[in-house]
N, C-alpha and C positions, 0 to 999 in steps of 0.2 A: 441455364441449368439443363439437366438431363430431360430428354423427351420420353424415354422409355419408362413404363410404369414399374418395372422391377427395380429401378434405381430410386424410386420415390422415398423409400426408407432411409437411404443415404442422405438425400437432401434434407429430410426432416431432422435426422440426427445431427447434421452439420449446423443447421439453423438453431437447434436447441442448445448445442454445445457453445456456439458463439454467444447466444443470449445469456447463458449461465456465466460465461467468462466475463462479459461486460457488466452484468449485475454484481458479480463478485468484486470487480474493480471499483464500481460505484459504491458498493457497500463498505469496503475497506476505507475509502475516502471519507464517507459520511461518518463512520465510526471514529476515525481519527479526529474529525472536526468536532464531533459531539464531546469527546473526551479530552479535548484541547491538546492533542498530540501534534507535533510538527508534521507538515506535509511538504512535498516539493523538495527544493534544494536544502532546506533547513533540516530535513530528516536525516541526512547523511552525517552531519556534524553534531547533531544533538546527542547521539549515543556516546560520544567520547567527551562531551563537555563536562559531565559530572566528575569523571576521572581527572580531567585537567584542572577543574576547580578544586578538587580535593588536594592535588599536588601543590597548587598555588597556596592554599591555606596552610599546608604543612610547611612550606618554605617561608612564607612571609607572615604567618599568623592570621588571626581573624580580626584585624584592625579595620576600623570604619574608614 
């Protein structure tokens, strides 16, 4: 890190911003787990699954 005291504010600012970013990532992950939302690779295809299921039921009906 910087040795000069006039750059101390920059070091502190960078550390605070990194800490906030990491806490935000962890917070979003915990929120999704608490509310039973998909995380990881399943999250990308989850958004389109309801639309695809609706199209399937429209074409083939709601048979069991």
